[in-house]
Every structure is written in structure tokens, then in C-alpha cells.
Steps between C-alpha positions, in 0.01 A plus 500: 500500500483431878197417705519643850264399779396743778346419838334815634351613827274799527255705713211555250326761716564810280521324161240429236589138488759309300408569139599805309226748464519833318553793739504276822789378710532126490752235612568380142525850380771598750695187437495557130609865530790428732619191306490685174718775658740255656551290193477774238223340291124474528410206730164325519444317836271194507335421816369162631153680514330815599444620851228756549535850642588479875608130490842414636761246401776325678588263211387649172695357201586669171747475217639713226736463200826700448807457276709678768750302700452687833519242779181413707641637815581837340152517358350415839710768675420761234126428516490516870687824504259672255153352583279653776555353845166309493631278213794264558663265253566187706687308233630533140612192323567353159223286362474267196429679178152351479402594863171692529393635836127456431471201267750289687338547845341193655326674781492790743460548874291789648461609859213723614530670844206582718530710817217382723427737781255782579760785488697584195887489498661784309811281423312218336253705288694462174572128549201337665120535474346620828205270600354648814246217580620166643549222256418134566809319363361149509245539212755706312744206523217273378422720205871485403487117484212537248706744290813284483535291188390547135180703450335754268569822689297719270259600781790599724668742259401788268561285191252568219263252358688475175824387671575155366668333788424593866610169654784530736671273754571619861776291641517682828208678677589577864416752779753591757449716810779720636374705791232734348616423143346234287696389192312322224742301284407391148731322263390371166582439135338831412258764610219685323465878529427594863445131576701529833311815601158340436606184696611713790167697492313177501702364792431818701129441434537142630690626806219748574240213464345680200603230259490129600823322435293205357379719216850534348455195259169639381657846437766340283270255315215757423742767371287761675702797602224633731535214750855581601656785685602835352861564382713635781734805463848442357704624800520168679612300187848379449636299208760290688654284234479364142563129455706374204 
């Protein structure tokens, strides 16, 4: 039995996230349907993790098992010929039999895009959050320095009280400006549900001078979700890569 690894890029705008859901169109569901048709047997695709409805990916990773000997390049060509044009298989490769896209992952990198100007742009609406009011970048940068490192991120996520481990390590926490676009880059050993989107919402509050950057350590230590910003919409969020 072969283990085959996929690297996948997709525009998540019209999809109900990664995970299969009855009666809804999802990335995992489409991949499983097309692979089952191409290989002639039922295929289950295991992803590195879920992405929510509307979230995009440039480097999602998944794997599946098959007894068929079809070469990786043939599988890649067949998938790209049958999937919708907003899903692309960037790479298909043989993996060790024990490889698992989720359990072997050492970390992930996410980017969140903000479009910071008063007037909306029709071409960025699905890929960046429009923030009409000016943002002060200096306190946002300072807030990111407080977030970098190992912390309990319970208060900056939607994790429930009964979740056993909400400690994560952010190895990279950066803010880059490109014209009117701001890119928030977060790379870490793991992320809680909606952790990136709550962090971005908090940073926007900091940039608007509604949340002091100095309060970030208190938000983390007190595990008080009411102190941080709200979760931002999914359209600006991209899963850039999975680290192994």
C-alpha cells in the first residue's frame, strides 16, 4: 500500500472549508471524489488540518493510501484536469508508509491580508479584509513582539474551557506593509481554532488605539477572551505552508 502526499493550493471563497460535511461542497470532499474516480477505489484524504469556510491555502498538505501503481505525475495531471479551476494540486509525491499529514506536522505558517484605505477595492474583496480607518503600525509591531514566543493563547482563540492544552509557540510574528496592503505573518508549532483571526482582530484594535499594545501579556495571562479583539472574517486568511 502506497502513501501519496499532496500539496494543494485553493481559493476557499465558495467552499464550506476543508473538512467533508454532508450536503456541502468542501475541498476534502472534492479531492476524495476525484481520487476515487481516478484510482478506481474509495479514497480517504487526510489533511494537515482544517481550514474554515472562506479561508484560502497556498500550501495545504494531505495524504492518501492506494494500492494502485499510477505514477505521481499522472495522478497530479488527472486531478488538475478534473478539479474546479479554484483548486490546484501543486505537487504529488511518494511518501514513507508511516507519513501522516497532520500528526507529522511540526508547524504552519499563515498570512492574513488587510487592505487599509477608505474606499473598497472590488479585486481584493475575497482575499483581504478592508479596514477603512488608518492603522498605526508602530503599536501593532510592538504587540506582535509580545505575542512571539510560547504562551497560553486560550484568550486569543475560540477554544473551549475544557480543552486540555492551549499553549502554543509563535516562532514568527511579523507585519509587512506593501502599499495599501498589510500582511500579518504568523508561523508557529500549532494554532488553536480561529487563533490567527482573533490575533488579527486584536492587532486591528491596537492599530486603532482601542487596545493598548502593552495589555497583550495581560490578555494572554488572564485567559480573558473579552479583553482581546473580535475574530476577523476568513477572506484575508491564507495557509501558506506546513512544516515537516
